[in-house]
N, C-alpha and C positions, 0 to 999 in steps of 0.2 A: 462527555459525550461528544463535542465538537472536535475534540484532538483524537480523537479514536475515527470518527468521519476523515477528518483532512489526513488520515495516516493513512488511510484505507484509498481516499482520492488517489494521494500522491502515488503510492505503489499501483493501483492500476491504471494511470495513467504512464507511468515510467513501463511496467509491462507491456502496456497496447504499443507504443513507439516501440518496446525492443522487436515484439512480433511482426509489426510493418517492416521494421529494419531484416529482417531474418526473411520475410515472406520476398522480398525485395530479391534479395539475395538468391532465395532459392528459385523466383519465378524468372528472372531477369538477368542475373549472373552479376547481378551490379552489387560496386561494392561500396560502404558506409563513407560517405563524405565527412569531412573534416567539421562542417557545417551541422552536419548530422549527428557525428560523433561528440558535438559540446553540449548538443541538446539533450543529449542520452546521457550525458554526465551530469546536466545542470538538472536533469527529471529525478535523477538518484540523491542526488545532492538534497534537492527538495524533500524525497521520502525520507532519506535519512534525519534530516532536520525534524519533521513530524513525525517522526521514530521517537527520536530524543525529548521531543518536547512531550510525546504522551507519557512517554517511560516517567520522566519529572513530574508528571502532573499525576500519574498513578500512585508514585514513591510520595507524594505530597498527601494524599486522600488518604493514604496508608495509613499515616505516622497520624495522621489528625480523627480519622475516622474508620476503625479496620472493618467493621460491617459495612459502611457504606461501600466503601470496597471490595468485599466481597460479593456483595449484590450488582456491581458494574460489572462484575467479571462473568456472575451468572448469567445476569441480562445479556452479555457481549458473547456466550456461547451459547445463547437462546436464537439470537439472532443468527451465528454462523450456523448452526445446526439447520435452521429454515432458508438460509439462502446456498446451500450446499448444493443442491440439484442444480441452480441455475448457475453457481459454480463452475461443475460441471460441465456444463454444455456449453458454456466462453471459455474455458480450459484456461481460468484463474485460479 
């Protein structure tokens, strides 16, 4: 579950920063600076790393305990369903 939470956190962080940069461009017609572009790339890499870690842990769980793997994804589906209204209001 920690791996999933880390993946969700890095996803949100990257998306929020991207949204802020997009808003800055639309509202003030300011282009992304080199530092901002570097930060965005770093946030995306952080997310990619967490996705790979999550996938690796899921694969390991599935190979040693298929029932636990299934239960994990059923639980994650419940969480995502419960959180869907919040995600829609925040644009995530």
